[in-house]
C-alpha positions as CSV (number, residue, x, y, z in Angstrom):
1,E,5.6,8.6,-9.5
2,A,8.7,7.6,-7.6
3,M,11.0,9.7,-5.4
4,A,14.5,9.0,-4.0
5,M,17.3,10.9,-2.3
6,G,21.0,10.9,-2.6
7,E,23.8,12.4,-0.4
8,R,27.4,11.6,0.1
9,T,28.4,14.3,2.5
10,P,31.4,12.5,4.2
11,I,33.1,12.4,0.8
12,A,33.0,16.2,0.6
13,L,35.6,16.4,3.3
14,L,38.0,14.9,0.8
15,D,36.6,15.9,-2.6
16,A,33.6,18.2,-3.1
17,V,33.2,17.4,-6.8
18,A,33.2,13.7,-6.2
19,A,30.7,14.0,-3.3
20,S,28.3,16.0,-5.5
21,R,28.5,13.6,-8.4
22,M,28.1,10.6,-6.0
23,A,25.0,12.3,-4.5
24,V,23.4,12.3,-8.0
25,G,24.5,8.7,-8.5
26,E,23.1,7.5,-5.3
27,A,19.7,9.1,-6.0
28,L,19.7,7.5,-9.4
29,T,20.7,4.0,-8.4
30,N,18.0,4.2,-5.6
31,I,15.2,5.4,-7.8
32,L,15.9,2.8,-10.5
33,A,14.3,0.2,-8.3
34,A,11.1,1.7,-9.8
35,D,9.9,0.9,-13.4
36,I,11.3,4.1,-15.1
37,N,11.1,4.3,-18.9
38,Q,14.2,6.4,-19.6
39,L,16.8,8.3,-17.7
40,S,15.6,11.6,-19.1
41,D,12.2,11.1,-17.3
42,I,14.1,11.6,-14.0
43,K,14.2,15.2,-12.8
44,L,16.4,16.4,-9.9
45,S,16.1,18.9,-7.1
46,A,19.5,20.1,-5.9
47,N,20.0,21.4,-2.4
48,W,23.5,23.0,-2.2
49,M,25.1,23.8,1.2
50,A,28.4,25.6,1.7
51,A,30.1,28.0,4.0
52,C,30.6,30.8,1.5
53,G,33.4,33.2,2.3
54,E,35.5,30.6,4.1
55,L,38.9,29.8,2.6
56,G,38.6,27.6,-0.4
57,Q,34.9,27.0,0.0
58,D,33.7,29.3,-2.8
59,A,36.0,27.6,-5.3
60,A,34.9,24.2,-4.1
61,L,31.2,25.2,-4.5
62,F,31.8,26.5,-8.0
63,A,33.7,23.4,-9.1
64,A,31.0,21.1,-7.7
65,V,28.1,23.0,-9.3
66,E,29.9,23.1,-12.6
67,A,30.7,19.3,-12.4
68,V,27.0,18.4,-11.8
69,G,25.1,21.1,-13.7
70,M,27.4,21.5,-16.7
71,D,29.0,18.1,-17.1
72,L,27.4,15.1,-15.4
73,C,23.6,15.8,-15.8
74,P,23.8,16.9,-19.4
75,A,25.8,13.8,-20.2
76,L,23.1,11.7,-18.6
77,G,20.3,13.6,-20.3
78,I,18.9,14.6,-16.9
79,T,17.7,18.1,-15.9
80,I,17.7,20.0,-12.6
81,P,14.6,22.2,-12.8
82,V,14.5,23.2,-9.2
83,G,16.6,23.5,-6.1
84,K,17.8,25.7,-3.2
85,D,20.9,26.7,-1.4
86,S,22.1,27.2,2.2
87,L,25.3,29.2,2.0
88,S,26.0,30.1,5.6
89,M,27.0,26.7,6.9
90,R,29.4,27.9,9.6
91,T,28.8,28.7,13.2
92,Q,31.2,30.4,15.8
93,W,31.1,30.7,19.6
94,Q,33.1,31.6,22.6
95,D,34.1,28.9,25.1
96,Q,36.0,30.2,28.2
97,G,37.5,33.0,26.2
98,E,38.5,30.8,23.3
99,T,36.9,31.3,19.9
100,K,35.6,28.0,18.4
101,S,33.9,27.4,15.1
102,V,32.4,24.6,13.0
103,T,32.4,24.8,9.2
104,S,30.5,22.3,7.1
105,P,32.0,21.1,3.8
106,V,30.4,21.8,0.5
107,S,27.4,19.4,0.4
108,L,24.8,18.4,-2.2
109,I,21.5,16.7,-1.3
110,I,19.7,15.4,-4.4
111,S,16.0,14.6,-4.6
112,A,15.1,12.6,-7.7
113,F,11.6,12.2,-9.0
114,S,10.1,10.5,-12.1
115,P,6.9,9.1,-13.5
116,V,6.7,5.3,-13.4
117,K,5.3,3.0,-16.1
118,D,3.9,0.4,-13.7
119,I,4.2,0.5,-9.9
120,R,3.6,-3.2,-9.7
121,R,7.0,-3.8,-11.3
122,T,8.9,-2.0,-8.5
123,L,11.9,-4.0,-7.2
124,T,12.7,-4.2,-3.5
125,P,15.7,-5.4,-1.5
126,Q,13.6,-8.3,-0.1
127,L,15.3,-11.6,-1.0
128,I,12.8,-14.2,-2.4
129,H,12.9,-17.8,-1.2
130,S,12.8,-20.1,-4.2
131,E,13.0,-23.8,-4.7
132,E,15.5,-23.2,-7.4
133,T,19.0,-22.0,-6.6
134,T,19.2,-18.2,-6.7
135,L,22.3,-16.0,-7.1
136,L,23.3,-12.5,-6.1
137,I,25.0,-10.6,-8.9
138,L,26.8,-7.3,-8.7
139,F,26.3,-4.6,-11.4
140,D,29.6,-2.7,-10.8
141,I,29.2,0.6,-12.6
142,N,32.8,1.7,-12.2
143,A,34.2,-1.6,-13.4
144,G,36.5,-2.7,-10.7
145,K,37.5,0.7,-9.1
146,Q,37.6,0.3,-5.3
147,R,38.3,3.7,-3.9
148,L,37.8,3.9,-0.1
149,G,38.0,7.6,0.6
150,G,35.2,8.9,2.8
151,S,33.8,5.4,3.3
152,V,32.2,4.0,6.4
153,L,35.3,1.8,6.7
154,A,37.6,4.8,6.7
155,Q,35.4,6.6,9.3
156,V,35.3,3.8,11.8
157,Q,39.1,3.6,11.5
158,G,39.4,7.3,12.2
159,E,40.7,8.0,8.7
160,L,39.6,10.0,5.7
161,G,41.3,8.2,2.9
162,D,43.1,9.4,-0.2
163,E,40.8,8.9,-3.1
164,A,37.0,9.1,-3.1
165,P,34.6,7.2,-5.3
166,N,33.1,9.1,-8.1
167,L,30.5,9.0,-10.9
168,D,33.2,9.7,-13.5
169,D,31.9,7.6,-16.4
170,P,28.4,8.7,-17.5
171,E,28.4,6.3,-20.4
172,S,29.0,3.4,-18.1
173,F,26.0,4.6,-16.0
174,Q,23.8,4.7,-19.1
175,R,24.9,1.1,-20.0
176,F,24.0,0.1,-16.4
177,F,20.5,1.6,-16.8
178,S,19.9,-0.1,-20.2
179,T,21.0,-3.5,-18.8
180,L,18.9,-3.2,-15.7
181,S,15.9,-2.1,-17.7
182,A,16.2,-5.0,-20.1
183,C,16.6,-7.5,-17.3
184,R,13.5,-6.1,-15.6
185,A,11.5,-6.3,-18.9
186,A,12.5,-9.9,-19.2
187,D,11.3,-10.6,-15.6
188,L,14.7,-11.9,-14.6
189,I,15.1,-9.9,-11.3
190,L,13.8,-11.2,-8.0
191,A,15.3,-8.4,-5.7
192,Y,17.3,-5.3,-6.1
193,H,19.4,-3.0,-3.8
194,D,21.7,-0.2,-4.7
195,R,25.2,-0.3,-3.3
196,S,25.8,2.7,-1.0
197,D,26.9,3.4,2.6
198,G,28.8,0.5,3.9
199,G,29.6,-1.0,0.5
200,L,28.8,-4.4,-0.9
201,L,28.9,-6.4,2.3
202,T,26.4,-4.1,4.0
203,T,24.2,-4.1,0.9
204,C,24.0,-7.9,0.9
205,C,23.4,-8.0,4.7
206,E,20.5,-5.6,4.3
207,M,18.9,-7.9,1.7
208,V,19.4,-10.9,3.9
209,F,17.8,-9.1,6.8
210,T,14.8,-8.2,4.7
211,G,14.3,-11.7,3.3
212,R,15.2,-13.5,6.5
213,L,17.4,-15.9,4.6
214,G,21.1,-16.7,4.5
215,L,23.9,-16.1,2.1
216,K,27.2,-17.4,0.9
217,I,29.4,-14.6,-0.6
218,D,32.5,-15.3,-2.6
219,A,34.5,-12.1,-3.3
220,T,37.2,-13.9,-5.4
221,A,36.0,-12.5,-8.7
222,L,36.2,-8.9,-7.4
223,G,40.0,-8.8,-7.1
224,D,42.8,-9.7,-4.7
225,Q,41.9,-7.1,-2.0
226,P,38.8,-8.5,-0.3
227,I,38.4,-5.7,2.3
228,A,38.4,-3.1,-0.5
229,S,36.1,-5.3,-2.6
230,L,33.5,-5.8,0.1
231,L,33.6,-2.3,1.7
232,N,34.2,0.2,-1.0
233,E,31.2,2.5,-1.7
234,E,31.5,2.8,-5.5
235,L,28.2,3.0,-7.4
236,G,26.5,-0.2,-8.2
237,A,23.6,-2.6,-7.4
238,V,23.1,-6.1,-6.2
239,L,20.4,-8.2,-7.9
240,Q,18.9,-11.6,-7.0
241,I,18.2,-13.8,-9.9
242,K,17.5,-17.5,-10.5
243,A,20.5,-19.5,-11.4
244,S,18.8,-20.5,-14.7
245,A,18.5,-16.8,-15.6
246,W,22.3,-16.2,-15.4
247,A,22.9,-16.9,-19.1
248,S,20.1,-14.5,-20.1
249,V,21.6,-11.7,-17.9
250,Q,25.0,-12.2,-19.4
251,K,23.5,-12.0,-22.9
252,I,21.6,-8.8,-22.1
253,A,24.7,-7.3,-20.5
254,S,26.8,-8.2,-23.6
255,E,24.2,-6.5,-25.8
256,H,24.6,-3.3,-23.8
257,L,28.4,-3.5,-23.6
258,F,28.2,-4.0,-19.8
259,E,29.3,-7.7,-19.5
260,Q,32.7,-6.8,-17.9
261,N,30.7,-5.0,-15.1
262,V,28.6,-8.0,-14.0
263,H,29.8,-10.6,-11.5
264,I,28.3,-13.5,-9.5
265,I,29.1,-12.7,-5.8
266,G,27.0,-15.2,-3.9
267,T,24.3,-17.8,-3.4
268,V,21.1,-17.3,-1.3
269,I,20.4,-20.1,1.2
270,A,17.5,-20.9,3.4
271,D,19.4,-20.6,6.6
272,D,20.4,-18.2,9.4
273,L,24.0,-18.1,8.3
274,I,26.1,-15.5,6.5
275,T,29.5,-16.7,5.1
276,V,32.0,-14.6,3.3
277,Q,34.9,-16.2,1.4
278,H,37.8,-15.1,-0.7
279,A,40.1,-17.5,-2.6
280,H,38.8,-20.4,-0.6
281,E,39.5,-18.7,2.7
282,T,36.6,-18.0,5.1
283,L,36.7,-14.3,6.2
284,L,33.5,-14.2,8.1
285,Q,30.9,-16.7,9.3
286,T,28.1,-15.6,11.6
287,S,24.4,-15.8,12.1
288,R,22.1,-13.4,10.3
289,T,20.3,-12.7,13.6
290,A,23.6,-11.7,15.3
291,L,24.4,-9.2,12.6
292,L,20.8,-7.9,12.5
293,K,20.9,-7.1,16.2
294,I,24.1,-5.2,15.7
295,W,22.7,-3.4,12.7
296,E,19.5,-2.5,14.6
297,E,21.1,-1.5,17.9
298,T,21.8,2.1,17.1
299,S,18.2,2.7,16.0
300,Y,17.0,0.9,19.2
301,R,19.1,3.2,21.4
302,L,17.8,6.3,19.7
303,Q,14.2,5.0,19.8
304,S,14.6,4.3,23.6
305,L,15.5,8.0,24.1
306,R,12.9,9.4,21.8
307,D,9.9,7.1,22.2
308,N,8.5,4.9,24.9
309,P,11.5,2.8,26.0
310,H,9.3,-0.2,26.9
311,C,8.0,-0.3,23.3
312,A,11.5,0.1,21.9
313,Q,12.7,-2.8,24.0
314,Q,9.8,-5.0,22.8
315,E,10.6,-4.3,19.1
316,F,14.3,-5.0,19.6
317,E,13.5,-8.3,21.3
318,Q,11.3,-9.4,18.4
319,I,14.1,-8.8,15.9
320,G,16.1,-11.7,17.5
321,D,13.2,-14.2,17.4
322,N,14.0,-16.7,14.7
323,Q,10.7,-18.4,15.2
324,D,8.8,-15.4,14.1
325,P,7.2,-16.2,10.8
326,G,6.6,-12.5,9.9
327,L,3.5,-11.2,8.2
328,N,1.2,-13.9,6.9
329,V,-2.3,-14.4,5.6
330,Q,-5.1,-16.8,6.7
331,L,-8.5,-16.5,4.9
332,S,-11.8,-18.0,6.1
333,F,-13.7,-17.2,2.9
334,Q,-13.3,-18.2,-0.7
335,W,-11.3,-15.8,-2.7
336,P,-11.6,-16.3,-6.5
337,Q,-9.2,-14.0,-8.3
338,N,-9.9,-14.6,-12.0
339,V,-13.6,-15.3,-12.2
340,V,-16.2,-12.8,-13.4
341,E,-18.9,-12.8,-10.8
342,S,-21.9,-10.7,-10.0
343,S,-21.7,-8.5,-6.9
344,L,-25.1,-10.1,-6.1
345,S,-23.5,-13.5,-5.7
346,P,-24.8,-15.3,-2.6
347,N,-21.2,-16.3,-1.9
348,H,-20.2,-12.7,-1.7
349,S,-17.2,-13.4,-3.9
350,L,-14.9,-10.8,-5.5
351,S,-15.6,-10.1,-9.2
352,I,-12.4,-10.1,-11.2
353,S,-12.2,-10.1,-14.9
354,A,-9.8,-12.8,-16.4
355,Q,-6.7,-11.1,-17.6
356,D,-3.1,-12.0,-18.2
357,S,-1.2,-11.3,-14.9
358,K,1.5,-9.4,-16.8
359,S,-0.9,-7.0,-18.4
360,Q,-3.6,-6.5,-15.7
361,S,-5.3,-3.2,-16.1
362,S,-4.9,-0.7,-13.3
363,N,-8.4,0.7,-14.3
364,L,-10.7,-0.2,-11.5
365,S,-13.8,-0.1,-13.6
366,S,-12.4,-2.7,-16.1
367,S,-11.0,-5.1,-13.4
368,V,-14.1,-5.5,-11.3
369,A,-17.4,-6.5,-13.0
370,V,-20.4,-5.4,-11.1
371,Q,-23.9,-6.4,-12.3
372,N,-27.0,-5.0,-10.6
373,S,-29.9,-7.1,-11.7
374,K,-32.3,-5.8,-9.1
375,S,-32.2,-2.2,-10.1
376,A,-30.6,0.1,-12.6
377,I,-30.0,2.5,-9.7
378,K,-26.6,2.3,-8.1
379,P,-26.6,2.9,-4.3
380,R,-25.0,6.1,-3.1
381,V,-22.5,6.4,-0.4
382,A,-21.5,9.7,1.2
383,I,-17.7,10.0,1.5
384,L,-17.7,12.4,4.4
385,R,-14.8,14.6,5.2
386,E,-13.9,17.6,7.3
387,Q,-11.1,20.1,7.3
388,G,-7.8,18.2,7.3
389,V,-9.2,14.8,6.3
390,N,-7.2,13.2,3.5
391,G,-8.4,9.6,3.0
392,H,-11.4,10.4,0.9
393,M,-10.0,9.6,-2.6
394,E,-9.0,6.0,-1.8
395,M,-12.3,5.4,0.1
396,A,-14.3,6.7,-2.9
397,A,-12.3,4.5,-5.3
398,A,-12.9,1.4,-3.1
399,F,-16.7,1.9,-3.0
400,D,-16.8,2.8,-6.7
401,A,-15.0,-0.4,-7.5
402,V,-17.9,-2.5,-6.1
403,G,-20.7,-0.6,-7.8
404,F,-21.5,2.4,-5.5
405,I,-21.8,6.0,-6.6
406,A,-19.4,7.6,-4.2
407,I,-20.2,11.3,-3.5
408,D,-17.7,13.7,-2.0
409,V,-19.6,15.3,1.0
410,H,-17.9,18.0,3.0
411,M,-19.2,18.9,6.5
412,S,-19.9,22.4,5.1
413,D,-22.5,20.8,2.7
414,I,-24.3,19.3,5.7
415,L,-24.1,22.4,7.9
416,S,-25.5,24.6,5.0
417,G,-28.2,22.1,4.2
418,D,-27.1,21.8,0.6
419,I,-26.9,18.0,0.9
420,Q,-29.3,15.7,2.8
421,L,-28.1,12.4,4.2
422,A,-31.6,11.0,3.5
423,S,-30.5,10.5,-0.1
424,F,-27.7,8.1,0.8
425,S,-27.6,4.4,1.7
426,G,-24.1,4.6,3.3
427,L,-22.0,7.0,5.2
428,V,-18.2,6.8,5.5
429,A,-16.2,9.1,7.8
430,C,-12.7,9.1,6.4
431,G,-9.2,9.3,7.9
432,G,-6.9,12.3,8.2
433,F,-6.4,15.0,10.8
434,S,-9.7,17.0,11.3
435,Y,-8.8,20.4,12.5
436,G,-5.2,19.2,12.7
437,D,-6.3,17.2,15.8
438,V,-5.5,20.2,17.9
439,L,-8.8,19.7,19.7
440,G,-8.1,16.1,20.2
441,A,-8.4,13.2,17.7
442,G,-11.8,13.6,16.0
443,T,-13.2,15.8,18.8
444,G,-13.6,19.0,16.7
445,W,-15.3,17.0,14.0
446,A,-17.7,15.4,16.5
447,Q,-18.6,18.6,18.1
448,A,-19.3,20.2,14.7
449,I,-22.1,17.6,14.5
450,L,-23.3,17.5,18.1
451,Q,-23.4,21.3,18.6
452,N,-25.2,22.2,15.3
453,P,-28.9,21.5,15.4
454,R,-29.3,20.9,11.7
455,A,-26.3,18.5,11.5
456,R,-27.3,16.7,14.7
457,E,-30.8,16.1,13.4
458,Q,-29.6,14.9,10.0
459,F,-27.1,12.4,11.4
460,S,-29.5,11.2,14.1
461,R,-32.1,10.4,11.4
462,F,-29.5,8.7,9.2
463,F,-28.2,6.4,12.1
464,A,-31.8,5.5,13.0
465,R,-32.7,4.2,9.5
466,E,-32.4,0.5,9.4
467,N,-31.5,0.2,5.8
468,T,-28.2,2.3,6.1
469,F,-24.7,1.4,7.0
470,T,-21.9,3.6,8.4
471,L,-18.1,3.1,8.5
472,G,-15.6,5.2,10.4
473,V,-11.9,4.8,9.6
474,C,-9.0,6.3,11.6
475,N,-10.0,10.0,12.3
476,G,-13.5,9.0,11.2
477,C,-13.4,6.2,13.8
478,Q,-12.3,8.6,16.5
479,M,-15.0,11.0,15.5
480,L,-17.8,8.5,15.5
481,S,-16.7,7.1,18.8
482,Q,-17.8,10.5,20.3
483,L,-21.3,10.3,18.7
484,T,-22.6,7.5,20.9
485,A,-25.4,9.8,22.1
486,I,-27.0,9.7,18.6
487,I,-25.8,6.3,17.3
488,P,-28.1,3.5,18.7
489,G,-26.4,0.6,20.3
490,T,-22.9,2.1,20.7
491,E,-22.8,2.8,24.4
492,H,-20.1,0.2,24.8
493,W,-17.7,2.0,22.5
494,P,-14.3,3.4,23.8
495,R,-12.6,6.7,23.1
496,F,-9.2,6.7,21.4
497,R,-6.1,8.3,23.0
498,R,-2.4,8.7,22.2
499,N,-0.4,5.6,21.1
500,R,1.6,3.9,23.9
501,S,4.7,4.3,21.7
502,Q,4.2,8.1,22.0
503,Q,4.8,8.3,18.2
504,F,2.7,8.5,15.1
505,E,2.6,4.9,13.8
506,A,2.5,4.2,10.0
507,R,3.1,0.6,9.2
508,L,1.6,-2.6,7.8
509,S,0.1,-4.5,10.8
510,L,-1.6,-7.9,11.1
511,V,-5.2,-8.0,12.3
512,E,-7.8,-10.8,12.8
513,I,-11.4,-10.3,12.0
514,Q,-13.5,-11.3,15.0
515,P,-17.0,-12.8,15.1
516,S,-19.4,-9.8,15.5
517,P,-22.7,-8.4,14.2
518,S,-20.8,-6.1,11.8
519,I,-22.5,-6.3,8.3
520,L,-19.2,-5.2,6.8
521,F,-17.3,-8.2,8.1
522,K,-20.0,-10.8,7.3
523,G,-18.4,-14.1,6.2
524,M,-14.9,-12.8,6.9
525,E,-14.7,-13.9,10.6
526,G,-11.5,-15.7,11.6
527,S,-9.5,-14.2,8.7
528,R,-6.0,-12.9,9.4
529,L,-4.8,-10.1,7.1
530,P,-2.2,-7.4,6.9
531,I,-3.6,-3.8,6.8
532,V,-2.2,-0.3,6.8
533,V,-2.3,1.7,10.0
534,S,-1.5,5.4,10.1
535,H,-2.4,7.2,13.4
536,G,-1.0,8.9,16.5
537,E,-4.0,8.3,18.7
538,G,-5.4,4.8,18.3
539,Q,-5.2,3.3,21.8
540,V,-8.7,2.3,23.0
541,D,-9.9,3.8,26.3
542,F,-13.0,2.2,27.7
543,Q,-13.1,4.7,30.6
544,N,-13.3,2.0,33.2
545,A,-16.2,0.3,31.4
546,A,-16.0,-3.5,30.7
547,V,-15.0,-4.6,27.3
548,K,-17.9,-6.1,25.3
549,D,-16.3,-8.9,23.4
550,D,-19.4,-9.5,21.3
551,Y,-19.0,-6.2,19.6
552,V,-15.3,-6.3,19.0
553,A,-14.8,-6.6,15.2
554,L,-11.1,-6.4,14.7
555,R,-8.0,-7.1,16.9
556,Y,-4.2,-6.7,16.3
557,V,-2.6,-10.1,16.4
558,D,1.1,-11.3,16.5
559,H,2.5,-13.3,13.6
560,Q,1.3,-16.5,15.3
561,G,-2.3,-15.2,15.2
562,R,-2.6,-14.4,19.0
563,W,-4.2,-11.1,20.0
564,T,-1.5,-9.0,21.4
565,E,-0.7,-5.8,23.3
566,R,3.0,-6.0,22.5
567,Y,4.7,-3.4,20.3
568,P,5.1,-3.3,17.3
569,C,2.5,-6.0,16.4
570,N,0.1,-3.8,18.3
571,P,1.2,-0.3,17.1
572,N,-0.9,1.7,19.7
573,G,-1.0,-0.5,22.8
574,S,-4.8,-1.1,22.8
575,T,-6.0,-3.5,25.4
576,Q,-6.6,-7.0,24.1
577,G,-5.5,-5.8,20.7
578,I,-8.8,-4.1,20.0
579,T,-8.8,-1.8,17.0
580,G,-12.3,-2.2,15.5
581,L,-15.9,-2.3,17.0
582,T,-19.5,-2.4,15.8
583,S,-22.9,-1.3,17.0
584,R,-25.3,-3.8,18.5
585,D,-27.1,-4.3,15.2
586,G,-23.9,-4.3,13.1
587,R,-24.8,-1.4,10.8
588,V,-22.2,1.0,12.2
589,T,-18.5,-0.1,12.2
590,I,-15.5,1.8,13.4
591,M,-11.9,0.9,12.9
592,M,-8.5,2.5,13.2
593,P,-6.7,0.6,10.3
594,H,-7.3,1.7,6.7
595,P,-9.0,-1.0,4.5
596,E,-9.3,1.6,1.7
597,R,-5.6,1.8,1.5
598,V,-5.1,-1.9,0.8
599,F,-8.1,-2.9,-1.4
600,R,-5.8,-3.2,-4.4
601,T,-2.9,-5.6,-4.2
602,C,-0.4,-3.0,-5.5
603,Q,-1.1,-0.8,-2.5
604,F,0.7,-3.2,-0.2
605,S,4.3,-3.0,0.8
606,W,4.1,-6.8,1.2
607,H,1.5,-9.3,0.0
608,P,1.4,-13.0,-1.0
609,N,2.7,-13.5,-4.5
610,N,-0.5,-15.4,-5.6
611,W,-2.9,-12.4,-5.1
612,G,-4.5,-10.9,-8.2
613,E,-5.4,-7.3,-8.9
614,H,-7.5,-6.9,-5.8
615,S,-6.9,-7.9,-2.2
616,P,-9.3,-9.7,0.2
617,W,-10.1,-6.4,1.8
618,L,-12.3,-5.5,-1.1
619,Q,-14.8,-8.0,0.4
620,L,-15.6,-5.5,3.1
621,F,-16.8,-3.1,0.5
622,L,-18.7,-5.8,-1.4
623,N,-20.4,-6.7,1.9
624,A,-21.7,-3.1,2.1
625,K,-23.1,-3.5,-1.4
626,H,-24.8,-6.8,-0.5
627,F,-26.4,-5.2,2.6
628,V,-27.8,-2.3,0.7
629,E,-29.3,-4.5,-2.0
630,Q,-30.9,-6.8,0.5
631,K,-32.5,-3.8,2.3
632,Q,-34.1,-2.5,-0.9
633,P,-32.8,1.1,-0.8
634,Y,-35.0,4.1,-1.6
635,S,-36.1,4.7,-5.2
636,K,-34.6,7.4,-7.2
637,T,-35.9,10.9,-6.2
638,K,-35.6,14.2,-8.0
639,E,-33.2,15.3,-5.3
640,I,-30.9,12.2,-5.9
641,S,-31.1,12.8,-9.7
642,A,-30.0,16.3,-9.4
643,L,-27.1,15.3,-7.1
644,S,-26.0,12.7,-9.6
645,E,-26.0,15.3,-12.4
């Protein structure tokens, strides 16, 4: 499913009805970046806010609700099954004997949600570099209207304006949706961004910032008022297409009676320059980097007050580095993407069935072929969780994809004796927030094991078995790091404390796999890969002990591949970039990042275009399978058979 939000509260100071219609329009143009089948699939949640009882506000609220609920949404075929209201949006106080008050205008916040046909066909604002010339085209829903009321331009001039933009032609919006859907189905769109706050110029700049490219804009075709053309906030969208696709886009737009709403507005260039022209006159020419620093500065100032100011400064400095290549991939192992292989392959290669890239199945069982010639018995892995842990579904899917039987094991099953770890070849402690982390990251979970004789005995025996492996991710990593008393060869492990940024960090970070005994990273050493991080306490603390480099399995690196302690490439500030470690014999690996959240390519927010259905991170799970098979796991017992049933 996809979700999006829309709000145009500043317009409400001028026109409550227009503001409410525009909130719906903004949510829709936003969510249509996703592969949505039809407009009627989209459902809305409406949050109405007003100062009821104030002069004119009740009438404004009635008119706005009527316009959205009785007019616009029925015309679009969209329903509003849920919502809420806050109707006391006024406050009053005394200041030195003077009565003062603030009254908020009638406002509508829309949340849109819809099922999606294929998440892999989601469009983003990231401009794509292409050897062929690419164009930016405007889908102008309101066909040339350039109303500036309530716009950012008006606000920075201290004005409100006379006439606000509006979604006053539902039929034109439906034609916009049909044209966009047909262009998507024909694979004509490289990038997409809805026009919203700041208008067309801001929309184009945001796309340029994302793609780290340049742009030449020509606003001549949009009318004789370039300021209004570039800065009005009417509904619309900007698309990047190849120049060779322009004729096809025109044909599709004509078929859907939308051709008068489509305009070429610019050309993407591989440069650091943004140029804006109108009627052969240059209105603006500046570097992308200069505009990006202006665009980011407000966030930087806020971040400096809220977070660690040193981290905020480091992130702001990185923005201006034109030599920064961004996220990138370097692999040290072969990665066949369209070859059916056995998981027993001595080359430890990924097994992918050959499929057309446009119709790849999202069914894991059909996209990964696993053949177990040694035994008909699939090895079992315990997907361990505790109260608050939430990463078990992705983890189970990853192990299932390579031929394990993943069993959901809750700590209560261990404490009660209902499940015995002796029946498993692997144990994985998943990410989340055990006990809400109120006892410290992973501490409550670890103590539930250490302080319970039955659990301590079970885990101790499991860790001592030489034919088992263990993986701890995020909260599971924090928990296992506190079990060094019962995990052989882990006395060198650190604890994990609060991120140096003082914030929960959720981002795609770059890591390098280090040479180590870890059986999970066998053959992957030297590879540099992006991976999801999602934690508030990931900074390693060796408690004055020396770092044992031989057992460091994973480090954060900058975009040049150097291990780093600088934010945000190192999201938690760990010394020497350390974020994964292993036991002396390599059977137990702990790491803060989440490989289970990126084993499928479609899970990434960014990935190389030439990747297939699965990402290189699936190799980690294949390595676990190879290890178990080489160690000849226990034969099937009655206990295991009952568990399977």
